[in-house]
N, C-alpha and C positions, 0 to 999 in steps of 0.2 A: 753686229751680226748682219745688219743690212749690207755692209760693204763686202762681207765674206760671201754673201749670196749674189753679189754683183749688182745690187741695187743702188741707186743714187741716194746719197745722204744729204739731207738739207744743210745749207750753209749757216743757218742761224745757230750760233753756239753761244754759250755763256762761259767765259773764262773767269776763273777765280784765281787771284794771286795767292801763292802760298804764304802762310803766316810765318813759318819757320820749320826748322827740323829739330825734333826732339831726339837727343842722343840717348841711346839705350846702351847698357853695359855690353850686350851681345854684339853691338856693332862698333863699339869702341876698341878696334884692333889696330895695333901699330906694328908694322913689320920692322923690327930693330934687332940686330944681331949683337945684343949686349944684355945678358940675363939680369945683371944688376939694374940697369936702366928700365927694363921691362918691369921689374918688381917694384922699382921706385914709382913708375907711372901708375901701376895698379894700386899701390899704397896711396898715392895722391887722389886717385879717382874714388877710392873707398873712404877716405878720411878727410878730404879737403875741407868739408863744411864743418868739421869738428874743431876748427881752429888750429890745425897743425902748423908747425914751422918747418923751414927747410932743414933745421937740425934734426927734427923728428924724422924726416924722410931719409936723411943721411944715416941716422942710427938704424932705421929699419933695414937698410941694405949693407950696413957696416962699411960705409965709405966716408971720407972726410967731406966736408961741405964743398970744398974747392974741387975735389975730384968729381963729385956729383955734378957740380955746375959745368965743369969741363966736358963731361959726358953728355949732359943735356945739349950744350952748344954744338956738339958733333952731330947729334941725331935728330933733335926736335926743337922745342922752344929754346930761347936763349938761356933760361935758368929754370931751376926747380921752382922758384917763387913765382915766375910768370905762369907756369903750368898750374900751380895751386890757384892762383887768381883766376885763370881762364876757367877752371872747373867751377869755382865758386860763383863767378859771374854768370855762367851758364844756368846754374841752379837758381840764382836770383831772377833771372829772365823768366824761367819756367814758373816760379812762384808768383811773380808779378802778374802774369797772364792767367794763371790757372786758380788763383786764390784771391780773397779780399783781405789777406793779412796786412797789417801795418808794416811800414818799412822797418820799424823797430823789431818787430817779431821776425821778419825775413832776415835782418842782420843777425839776430840771435841764432836762427836756424842755419845759417851759412857760415857761422864762424867769425863774423865781424864783431869786434868789441865796441865799435862806434858807428852809428848810423851815417855820420858825416864822411868817414873813410869809405864806407860802402858807396855812398852817393858820388864821391870824387873818383873812385876807381870805376864805377859803372860808367860814368860819363867819359872817362878816358877810353874805355873799351868799346862804347856804343855811340858816342857823341850825342847822346840823349840823357836827360835825367831819368831816374827811375819812374817818376810820375808821368813824364812824356811817354816812356816806353809803354807803360801800363795802358795809358789811354790809347795810343796808336794801335797796339797789337791786340788789345781786348776788343776794341771796336771792330777790327778786322775779323777777329774770330767770330764774333757775334754775327757780323754781316755774312760770313761764309756759311753759317748755319741757319740763316733766316729763310 
């Protein structure tokens, strides 16, 4: 408001680094000219944490697994499996920062049968263990609200 009125604004600013971006379904829009792939992406977004497989996705859009993966490689992630994992890992990140749930509970909630696999995949995607991620981003979030 001061700048709009033509007044000088003091230079002392406090910059706060962002913690991350929370994906919401309303902003998860992909411009793809392939109805089957659009439906497959929606199916994955809505069901990834239920432990779905690529075969489940293929059945949901009535395509073979190889056709589905070929379409994925044309428009988006290399495979349907990588998209399932991307959605699941994003949910794990959110749960690590926003809850005190154990890793076992988070694994169960995000469709991972084994905590070890969740941890391995998480580190591949983020270069941090789930514990490191929780510590870094939870501390950042608390500091931003202090």
